[in-house]
N, C-alpha and C positions, 0 to 999 in steps of 0.2 A: 487233553481235551477230553476225549466222551466220558473221559474218568470223574473227571469235576458235576459234568453234565448229567451222573449215574446217579454224583449225590445229593445236588441239590434236589433232582427228585427221589429222589429218595427222602430224604428232607420234607420235602412237599409234601408228600404224600401221610406221611409220620402227622405231621405237623395240622393236617384235614380231618386224619382217624384222633386224635385227639379235641381236636374240637371239638363232634362229636356232632350231638341237636342243635347246635344254631342255626335261631331267624338267620335270616338274610337282613344285611346293615343296607341299609336306605341308602345309602350312595355305591353299592356293589354294581360292578359295570360300565365304571368308566377308570377306563387305564390313565397312566400321569403318562406327561409328554416331555421330553428331553429333550435335551438340546445340547453338546459341550457334557453329558453328562448329571447336568439338573436340571430337576423336575422346575420345568416353568409352567405346567394348568394341565386340566384334567379335561381329557378328550372324548364327548357319550359320543362321536360315535364312528370310533374304535375300540373296535369289543376285544378285548384283550382277554373277555373271561366273556362266561356266559353271559345270556341277559336276565333282567327277572321280569317272573310272570307273573301278571297282576290277574287275578280274577272278581269277575262283577257282578250280581243280582242284577242291575239298574240303578239301587240304591247305596248301597255297599259293595267297597273294593277290599279286596284284601292281596299284599305281596306273599306267594309262593312260598315253601321252606323249600330250599336246593339244595340237594343231595348226590347223590354220585352225578359226578359228569364227565365228559373230554370232551376237551376244545384244542383247536388246532387254530394258529393263525400264521399265515405265509405274507409275507412281506416282497415287496416288490421287488425285490431284487434277486427275491426267489428262494432266497432263506426264510425261513419260520420259526415257531417255539410251541409244544405245544404242554397240555397238566391234565394230568390225567387225578383223580379224588375216587376217594371212596368214601362213605359216609355209610351209616347204619338202617336199616330197612324204615320206611316213615310210620308202619307198627310201631317199632319197638322207638319208635316218638311221642308219641300220640299228643303230649304234653308239651311237646314246645311249636306243634304245625299250628300255622292260621284258622283260624274258618266261619264261620259266614249261618251265620243262622236261614236257614230254610221252613218255613208254617205249609206248605204246598208247591205243586210242584210247578217248579220256576225251569226258565235256561238261564244258564252262566256262559258270562262270552271273556273268554281270554284274551290279554291284549300281549303284546310281545316289544319290546325295544327295539329289535327284529322280526321278519316274516322268516319263521320256520317251513321248515320243508314238506316233513310228517307231522302227526300230532298219535300219538294214542294215550287211551286213559281205559286205567284199569278202580274199578268201586272194590272197596273192599268194605265190613258192616267194622263198626268204631272197635266192635269187644270181639272181633277176631285176635289169636297171633299168630292167624295160620298164613303163611307166605304165596299159600296156593289159594288160598281161597276166598275167588276173586272174578267178576264180572265184568267182560269190556264193553265197554260206554261207544254207542257209535258219536265221532264226533262231524259237528255238521259247521263245514269252514272252521272258523274258532272259533263255535261252542256247544256245548251240552247241556243236553236233556236231564234235570236233577229231581230227584222224589223228597220229598221231609223223610227225615232218621236221622240215625248220628253217623258218616261213612265217612270209610277216608277216601281218596281218590289220589291215585298215585299219575301221575300226567306224564308222558313221554315225549321225547320233542329231540330231534333231529334236526339239524339246518346242512345243508348238503349242496348250496345254488351254484352253479358253473361259472366262475370269475369273476366269485365272491373269495376277499383273500382269509374266510373264516369258515371252517365248519366243525362237527361233534356232534354228541348227545347227551342229553342233559335229561334229568328225575328231579321232578319237582312233583310238591305236596301239598295237599288240603286237606278240611276235615268238615263236614256239615254237621248238622247238629240242630233242634228243633226247638 
């Protein structure tokens, strides 16, 4: 049994690597509900995979690119399943990252289908390829202050709420242009 789980995990990792820098689909975050082995409907209240991140400046909203993540869901019977995916660094996927046009200093708010435990934000100049050339941006609740310019923002989010049947860490990205 462990051998089959390992093979399945390896196939999932390979498939996610082949997916590369694709933007998230609108329906992501919904898990199929099965009954007797047949899919009956989709349930958005069961986070079988990490929630989407939506970023808004008050007038426009984008859904962030979702990159590397590790996600665990535990069932009521104590069993569970997990997935770990890898992706290129967002600096390597600049063309596929959603962006917001920012003309002046602005506050951006984050919204998730499920509230996170912690949020860390890194800001990179859009013209850099140095993964270590970032500035950490303070997060106030679920919002950040941004300045005009061409920047890539990497948002690292963790879910680890006691009593919740899911946990994980997800790397999201979006960019700003002027």
